[in-house]
C-alpha positions in Angstrom: 5.4 -13.3 -56.4 8.8 -12.4 -55.0 11.0 -9.8 -56.7 14.6 -8.8 -56.3 17.3 -6.7 -58.0 21.1 -6.9 -58.3 23.8 -5.5 -60.5 25.0 -9.1 -61.3 23.0 -12.4 -61.0 25.1 -15.6 -60.9 23.2 -18.8 -61.7 25.1 -21.6 -60.0 27.2 -22.0 -56.9 30.0 -24.1 -58.2 33.6 -22.8 -58.1 33.3 -21.0 -61.5 30.2 -19.1 -60.4 31.6 -18.3 -57.0 34.8 -16.9 -58.5 32.7 -14.8 -60.8 30.7 -13.6 -57.8 33.9 -12.9 -55.9 35.3 -10.8 -58.8 32.1 -8.9 -59.3 31.8 -8.1 -55.5 35.4 -6.7 -55.6 34.0 -4.1 -58.0 31.5 -3.0 -55.4 28.6 -4.4 -57.4 25.6 -6.0 -55.7 25.7 -9.7 -56.5 22.9 -12.3 -56.1 23.8 -16.0 -56.3 21.0 -18.3 -57.2 21.7 -22.1 -57.0 19.9 -25.4 -56.6 23.0 -27.3 -55.5 26.8 -27.5 -55.7 26.9 -29.1 -59.2 30.0 -31.0 -60.1 32.5 -28.8 -58.2 32.7 -31.1 -55.3 34.4 -33.6 -57.6 37.2 -31.3 -58.7 40.3 -33.3 -57.8 43.0 -31.2 -59.4 43.6 -28.0 -61.4 46.2 -27.5 -64.2 48.3 -24.4 -63.8 51.7 -24.0 -65.4 53.2 -22.2 -62.4 56.9 -21.3 -63.0 58.8 -23.0 -60.2 61.8 -25.2 -59.4 63.4 -25.0 -62.9 60.4 -26.7 -64.5 60.4 -26.6 -68.3 56.6 -26.1 -68.2 55.0 -22.8 -69.1 51.5 -21.3 -69.9 52.6 -21.4 -73.5 53.2 -25.2 -73.4 49.9 -25.6 -71.4 48.1 -23.6 -74.2 49.7 -25.9 -76.8 48.4 -29.0 -74.9 44.9 -27.6 -74.8 45.0 -27.0 -78.6 46.4 -30.5 -79.3 43.8 -32.2 -77.1 41.0 -30.1 -78.7 41.8 -31.8 -82.1 42.0 -28.5 -84.0 38.6 -27.1 -82.8 39.6 -25.1 -79.7 39.1 -21.3 -79.8 42.8 -20.2 -79.6 42.1 -16.9 -77.9 40.0 -18.6 -75.2 42.5 -21.4 -74.8 45.4 -19.0 -74.5 43.6 -16.8 -72.0 42.6 -19.9 -70.0 46.2 -21.2 -69.7 47.8 -17.9 -68.8 45.1 -16.3 -66.6 44.5 -19.4 -64.5 48.0 -19.0 -63.1 47.1 -15.6 -61.7 43.7 -16.8 -60.3 45.4 -19.8 -58.6 47.6 -17.4 -56.7 44.6 -15.4 -55.7 43.0 -18.5 -54.3 46.1 -19.4 -52.4 46.1 -15.9 -50.9 42.4 -16.4 -49.9 43.4 -19.6 -48.0 43.0 -22.5 -50.4 46.2 -24.3 -49.4 47.4 -26.3 -52.4 49.9 -29.0 -51.5 53.5 -27.8 -51.3 57.0 -29.3 -50.8 59.8 -27.0 -49.6 57.8 -24.0 -50.8 57.0 -25.4 -54.3 53.6 -26.5 -55.4 53.3 -30.3 -55.8 52.0 -31.1 -59.2 50.8 -34.4 -60.6 50.9 -35.5 -64.3 47.3 -35.5 -65.6 46.2 -37.2 -68.8 47.0 -35.2 -71.9 49.6 -32.9 -70.3 53.2 -32.6 -71.5 54.4 -32.0 -68.0 53.1 -32.5 -64.4 51.1 -29.3 -63.7 48.0 -30.6 -61.9 47.8 -28.8 -58.5 45.9 -30.4 -55.6 45.0 -29.9 -52.0 46.4 -32.3 -49.4 43.8 -34.4 -47.6 40.8 -33.8 -49.9 39.7 -32.7 -53.3 40.4 -29.1 -54.0 36.8 -28.3 -55.3 35.0 -28.7 -52.0 37.7 -26.8 -50.1 37.7 -23.9 -52.6 33.9 -23.7 -52.4 33.9 -23.5 -48.6 36.5 -20.8 -48.5 35.1 -18.7 -51.3 31.5 -19.0 -49.8 32.9 -17.9 -46.4 34.5 -14.9 -48.0 31.4 -13.9 -50.0 29.1 -14.2 -46.9 31.2 -11.6 -45.2 30.4 -9.1 -47.9 27.3 -7.0 -47.5 26.9 -6.6 -51.3 26.5 -10.4 -51.8 23.3 -12.5 -51.3 22.7 -16.2 -51.7 19.3 -17.7 -52.5 18.3 -21.4 -53.0 16.4 -21.3 -56.3 15.8 -23.0 -59.6 16.4 -20.5 -62.5 13.9 -21.1 -65.3 14.6 -18.4 -67.9 16.9 -15.5 -68.6 14.6 -12.5 -69.1 15.3 -10.5 -72.3 14.3 -7.0 -73.2 15.5 -5.1 -76.3 18.0 -7.8 -77.2 19.8 -7.9 -73.9 19.6 -10.0 -70.7 17.8 -7.9 -68.0 17.2 -10.5 -65.3 15.9 -14.0 -64.6 12.7 -15.9 -63.8 13.2 -18.4 -61.0 11.3 -20.5 -58.4 12.4 -20.7 -54.8 13.4 -24.0 -53.3 11.6 -25.6 -51.5 8.6 -23.3 -51.2 7.9 -23.1 -54.9 7.4 -19.4 -54.8 8.0 -17.6 -58.1 10.9 -15.1 -58.2 11.5 -12.4 -60.8 15.0 -10.7 -60.6 16.0 -7.5 -62.4 19.8 -7.3 -63.0 22.5 -5.5 -65.0 24.1 -8.8 -66.1 23.5 -12.5 -65.8 26.3 -15.1 -65.5 25.4 -18.7 -66.2 27.5 -21.1 -64.2 25.5 -24.3 -64.2 26.9 -26.3 -67.1 27.2 -30.0 -67.7 24.8 -32.7 -69.0 25.6 -35.7 -66.9 22.0 -35.9 -65.5 20.6 -36.6 -68.9 22.6 -39.8 -69.2 22.0 -43.2 -67.5 25.6 -43.8 -66.7 27.4 -40.6 -65.7 30.0 -39.3 -63.2 27.9 -36.2 -62.5 25.1 -35.6 -60.0 21.6 -36.0 -61.3 20.8 -32.3 -60.9 23.3 -31.4 -63.6 21.0 -31.4 -66.6 22.3 -28.8 -69.0 20.2 -26.0 -67.6 22.6 -23.2 -68.7 22.4 -24.4 -72.3 18.6 -24.4 -72.2 18.5 -20.9 -70.6 20.8 -19.5 -73.2 18.9 -21.1 -76.1 15.6 -19.8 -74.9 17.1 -16.3 -74.5 18.4 -16.4 -78.1 22.1 -16.8 -77.5 24.2 -19.0 -79.8 25.6 -22.4 -78.7 28.6 -24.3 -80.1 29.8 -27.9 -80.4 27.1 -29.5 -78.4 27.9 -32.9 -79.9 31.1 -33.2 -77.9 30.4 -35.0 -74.7 33.6 -36.3 -73.1 33.5 -39.7 -71.3 35.5 -40.2 -68.2 37.8 -43.3 -68.8 38.5 -44.6 -65.3 35.1 -45.2 -63.7 35.0 -48.2 -61.4 32.7 -51.1 -62.5 33.9 -54.0 -60.3 33.8 -54.7 -57.4 30.2 -53.6 -57.2 30.9 -51.9 -53.8 32.7 -49.0 -55.7 30.8 -49.0 -59.0 30.5 -45.5 -60.4 33.5 -44.1 -58.5 35.9 -42.0 -60.6 39.5 -42.9 -60.3 42.0 -40.1 -61.3 44.1 -40.5 -64.4 47.0 -38.9 -62.5 47.7 -42.4 -61.1 49.2 -43.2 -64.5 51.9 -40.7 -63.8 52.6 -42.5 -60.6 53.0 -45.9 -62.2 49.5 -47.4 -62.6 48.7 -49.3 -65.8 45.8 -50.7 -67.7 45.4 -54.4 -68.7 43.1 -56.4 -70.8 41.3 -59.6 -69.6 44.5 -61.6 -70.2 46.7 -59.2 -68.2 48.4 -57.5 -71.2 49.2 -53.8 -71.2 47.3 -52.9 -74.3 48.1 -49.2 -74.3 51.7 -50.1 -75.2 50.2 -51.2 -78.6 48.8 -47.6 -79.1 51.7 -45.6 -77.8 55.2 -46.9 -76.9 55.4 -44.6 -73.8 52.3 -46.3 -72.4 49.9 -44.7 -69.9 51.4 -41.5 -68.6 50.2 -38.4 -70.4 47.7 -40.2 -72.6 44.7 -38.0 -73.7 41.3 -38.9 -72.4 39.7 -39.4 -75.8 42.5 -41.8 -76.9 42.1 -43.6 -73.6 38.3 -44.0 -73.8 38.4 -45.2 -77.4 41.2 -47.7 -76.8 39.2 -49.1 -73.9 36.1 -49.3 -76.0 38.2 -51.0 -78.8 39.2 -53.7 -76.3 35.6 -54.7 -76.0 35.3 -54.8 -79.8 38.3 -57.1 -80.0 36.9 -59.3 -77.3 39.9 -58.5 -75.1 37.8 -56.9 -72.3 35.6 -58.6 -69.8 32.0 -59.5 -70.9 30.9 -56.1 -69.4 33.4 -54.3 -71.6 35.5 -53.4 -68.6 39.3 -53.6 -68.5 41.6 -53.7 -65.4 43.3 -50.8 -63.6 46.5 -52.1 -62.0 48.0 -49.7 -59.4 49.9 -52.4 -57.5 53.2 -51.0 -58.5 52.4 -47.5 -57.2 54.3 -46.9 -53.9 52.2 -46.9 -50.8 53.2 -43.4 -49.8 52.0 -42.2 -53.2 48.6 -43.9 -52.8 48.4 -42.3 -49.3 48.7 -39.0 -51.1 45.2 -39.6 -52.5 43.3 -39.3 -49.2 39.9 -39.1 -50.9 40.6 -42.2 -52.9 42.6 -44.8 -51.1 40.7 -44.8 -47.7 37.4 -44.6 -49.6 38.2 -47.8 -51.5 39.7 -49.5 -48.5 36.4 -49.0 -46.6 34.7 -50.8 -49.4 37.0 -53.7 -49.4 39.4 -52.6 -52.2 43.1 -52.2 -51.5 44.8 -50.6 -54.6 48.2 -51.8 -53.4 47.0 -55.4 -53.8 43.7 -55.4 -55.9 43.0 -54.6 -59.5 39.8 -52.7 -60.3 37.6 -53.2 -63.4 36.9 -49.9 -65.0 34.5 -48.6 -67.7 34.1 -45.1 -69.3 31.0 -43.1 -68.3 29.5 -39.8 -69.5 31.4 -36.9 -67.9 32.0 -33.5 -69.4 30.2 -31.3 -71.9 32.8 -29.8 -74.1 30.4 -27.6 -76.0 28.2 -24.9 -74.6 27.4 -21.3 -74.9 29.4 -19.3 -77.5 31.4 -16.7 -75.7 34.2 -14.1 -76.3 37.3 -13.6 -74.1 35.2 -11.8 -71.4 33.0 -14.9 -71.5 30.0 -12.8 -72.7 27.6 -14.6 -75.0 26.1 -13.4 -78.3 23.3 -11.9 -76.2 24.4 -8.7 -74.6 24.6 -8.9 -70.8 24.6 -12.7 -70.7 27.8 -14.4 -69.6 28.8 -18.1 -69.3 31.6 -19.6 -67.2 33.0 -23.1 -66.5 31.3 -25.9 -68.3 28.4 -23.6 -69.3 30.7 -22.0 -71.9 31.9 -23.7 -75.1 34.6 -23.3 -77.6 37.6 -23.6 -75.3 38.2 -27.4 -75.4 37.1 -28.2 -78.9 36.7 -32.0 -79.3 38.7 -33.0 -76.2 39.8 -31.7 -72.8 42.9 -32.3 -70.7 42.4 -34.1 -67.4 42.4 -31.3 -64.8 41.3 -28.9 -67.5 37.9 -28.2 -65.9 39.7 -26.7 -62.9 41.8 -24.4 -65.2 38.6 -23.4 -67.0 36.6 -22.4 -63.9 39.4 -20.2 -62.6 40.0 -18.3 -65.7 36.4 -18.0 -67.0 35.0 -17.1 -63.6 37.5 -14.3 -63.1 37.0 -12.8 -66.5 33.2 -12.9 -66.5 32.9 -11.6 -63.0 34.8 -8.5 -63.8 33.3 -7.9 -67.2 29.8 -8.3 -65.9 30.2 -5.3 -63.7 30.8 -3.2 -66.7 27.6 -4.3 -68.4 25.5 -1.3 -67.6 21.9 -0.6 -68.3 18.9 1.0 -66.5 17.4 -1.7 -64.4 13.8 -2.6 -65.0 11.3 -1.8 -62.3 9.2 -4.4 -60.5 6.3 -4.0 -62.8 8.4 -4.3 -66.0 10.3 -7.4 -64.7 7.0 -9.1 -63.7 5.5 -8.5 -67.1 8.5 -10.3 -68.7 8.0 -13.2 -66.2 4.3 -13.5 -67.0 4.9 -13.9 -70.7 6.0 -17.5 -69.9 4.9 -18.4 -66.4 2.1 -18.0 -63.9 2.8 -17.3 -60.3 0.8 -20.3 -59.1 2.7 -22.2 -56.3 2.7 -25.9 -57.0 4.8 -28.9 -56.0 8.1 -29.1 -57.9 8.3 -32.9 -57.4 7.8 -35.0 -60.5 4.9 -37.3 -60.8 5.5 -41.1 -61.3 4.8 -40.6 -65.1 7.3 -37.7 -65.3 9.9 -39.8 -63.5 9.4 -42.5 -66.0 9.8 -40.1 -68.9 13.0 -38.7 -67.4 14.3 -42.3 -67.0 13.4 -43.0 -70.7 15.3 -39.9 -71.7 18.5 -40.9 -69.8 18.4 -44.4 -71.3 17.9 -43.0 -74.8 20.8 -40.6 -74.6 23.2 -43.3 -73.3 22.2 -45.5 -76.3 22.1 -42.9 -79.0 24.8 -40.4 -78.0 27.3 -42.6 -76.3 31.0 -43.3 -77.2 30.1 -44.8 -80.6 27.5 -43.1 -82.8 26.0 -43.5 -86.2 23.2 -41.9 -88.3 20.8 -44.7 -87.5 21.1 -44.5 -83.7 21.1 -40.7 -83.8 18.0 -40.5 -85.9 16.3 -43.2 -83.8 17.2 -41.1 -80.7 15.6 -38.0 -82.2 12.4 -39.8 -83.1 12.2 -41.3 -79.6 12.7 -37.8 -78.1 9.7 -36.7 -80.2 7.6 -39.5 -78.8 8.5 -38.5 -75.2 7.7 -34.9 -76.0 4.3 -36.0 -77.4 3.5 -37.4 -73.9 4.0 -34.0 -72.3 0.8 -32.0 -72.4 0.9 -28.3 -71.3 0.5 -24.9 -72.8 2.1 -21.6 -71.8 1.9 -19.8 -69.5 2.7 -22.6 -67.1 3.2 -22.6 -63.3 6.9 -21.8 -62.7 7.5 -24.7 -60.4 6.2 -27.4 -62.7 8.6 -30.3 -63.2 7.5 -30.3 -66.9 9.5 -27.1 -67.3 12.7 -28.9 -66.3 11.8 -32.0 -68.3 11.1 -30.0 -71.4 14.5 -28.3 -71.1 16.3 -31.6 -70.7 14.5 -32.7 -73.9 15.7 -29.5 -75.6 19.3 -30.0 -74.6 19.2 -33.7 -75.6 17.9 -32.8 -79.0 20.6 -30.2 -79.4 23.3 -32.9 -78.7 21.7 -35.5 -81.0 21.1 -33.1 -83.9 24.6 -31.6 -83.6 26.1 -35.1 -83.6 24.1 -36.0 -86.7 25.3 -32.9 -88.5 29.0 -33.7 -87.8 29.8 -36.4 -90.4 33.2 -37.3 -89.1 35.0 -38.8 -86.1 37.0 -36.5 -83.9 37.9 -36.6 -80.2 34.9 -37.1 -78.0 32.6 -37.5 -81.1 33.0 -40.9 -82.9 30.8 -41.9 -85.8 31.2 -45.5 -86.8 29.7 -44.6 -90.2 32.2 -41.7 -90.7 35.3 -43.0 -89.1 37.8 -40.5 -90.5 38.6 -37.0 -89.3 37.4 -34.2 -91.8 39.4 -31.0 -91.2 37.1 -29.1 -93.5 34.3 -29.4 -90.8 34.6 -26.6 -88.3 32.6 -25.9 -85.1 28.9 -26.5 -85.0 27.1 -23.3 -84.2 23.5 -23.5 -83.0 21.5 -20.4 -83.6 18.0 -20.2 -82.2 15.4 -19.1 -84.7 14.3 -15.5 -84.5 10.7 -16.5 -83.5 11.0 -16.9 -79.7 7.3 -17.3 -79.0 6.8 -20.0 -76.4 5.2 -23.2 -77.6 4.6 -26.6 -76.2 7.7 -28.0 -77.9 10.3 -25.1 -78.2 12.9 -27.4 -79.7 13.9 -25.4 -82.7 17.3 -24.6 -84.1 19.4 -23.8 -87.1 22.8 -25.5 -87.2 25.6 -24.0 -89.1 28.8 -26.1 -89.6 
C-alpha cells in the first residue's frame, strides 16, 4: 500500500479545485491534488462577474438579487451574496495570472446570459475559458514545490474523532491502494451527469463528492434539484448532444415551434433574452405536451438573424458546427433539454466547510447557493468564489496528522490492499446502463410519486444484483457502482419528499409551488458501519 501526507488534499482537478489548491499553496501549506479527470470544467464557456466598468448599471448587489430570484426562494443568501461579490475579486486574480478574458478598449466584453438582468458573462476570445484557466492554473501550481498532483480515484474520506483526517484512494491505472493523511480535505468533484442517459456532462462525473461526504457523515442539501440544459442539439444528428450557449439569445437568436412561431413571446413579452433556464426548459417541454414540437420533442433554434461577426465571436461553436455541416447563419438546429447541473450538494458555510470538521466542498460539490435554479454562467461564478474561500480556510484547519499506521488502520476498516482491475465486467456495465436509463425516466424534467417510487424500487433490484461484503478491494468497480446507486437514491428520495413544483424540480402530481417547504437536508444516520447496501438517510424538510 502507498501512503502520503499533506496539509490539504484536494479531490478533483477542475477549476474550483485548482483555485482552492492555488489559494492553499499561497499560505505555504503542502497541497496534494488527486483527480481522475478534468470533470466538466472543460465546458465552462463563460463566467458571470458584475465588474464595475464603462458606466454599466450592473453591480454585485444586482447579481446577488438575480441569483436569489433564479433560486426560487431557496438559495442560501449568505452564500449567494459572497459568491456574487467575491467572484469579482477572484476574476481579477485570474487575469493577473494570465487568463486573458476578452476586452474592448480596456473594458471586459460581457455577454447576456440566461437569467441575468444585465450582460455580465465574461469569456475568453478563441476558446472556452474553462480549459484555458485550467491550463494556466496547473502551470502555476506545478512550479510550486509544495504542490503535488496524482492521478487517483478517491474512494472515501477518512474520519477520526468526528473530523476529516485524510482519504482512501486507488491509483490510476495501476490500481495500487493509497492512504493519505491530511489536515483538511476539499471535495471538488461535483455533478451527477454520468448517472443520466442523456447528459451534457462527461461520463466520469457521477456524484462522487456527494457519496464521499455522505459516507463520512456530512449533511447534504437539496439533492432533488437537477438542472437541465435547455439548448442541447438533437438534429442534425452530426451535432447531437452539443451544448449551444443561451447567450446567443442576447445576440438575437430565437426559438420556434414546429410551425415556426416564436412561442416564448407567449410566456414573456420580451422574448428570449435574459430568460431563466428553468422557465426555458419547462416551456420547451410544454411545447411537446401541446403537440407544437417535433415528434422527438425538439423545438428549433433560429440564429439566422445574428450578425456574422457575432457568430464568429463564438470560435468554439461556429467552426465546430460548420465542420459538421451546420451553418448557424443559414440553418436552424433542433434542440432538446438534457441533464446538466446538480444544484444541491454538500451543506457548507461561507468558508465552504461542511458539517464535518475539516471537510470542505467547492464548485458543484457544494449545495445551498443556487436553490432551485441557477443563472447561465453561474457555475463559473461559483467555482471562483468557492474555490478561493475553501482554499484559504482549509489551511487554518489544524490538527495533529495521523501517522502511517493510524491512517492505514482507517483504510482497512473498509478496503483491502489487494490490487485488482478497476474495469467493469460486462454485467457491471449492464447494471450501470440500467441505472442511467432509470434516472432519466424517473428523475427527469417531469416527475411524480409513481415514477419516483418505481425508480426507488428498481434501484433496489439493481442493488440486489451486487454481491460483495466489506472489506472490499479498493479498486473494485463495484465500489463506484454502489456509490452511483447511493447518489441516485438520494436524488429520488429527496424528489419524492418535496411535494411541490419549483424551479428544476417539477412534480406533475403537485404542480403548485409551496413556500412552506424549505430546503431538503439529508443527514446520514449515526450508524456508519459499512454494509453491502449503505443507502441510508434521514430527510428533514
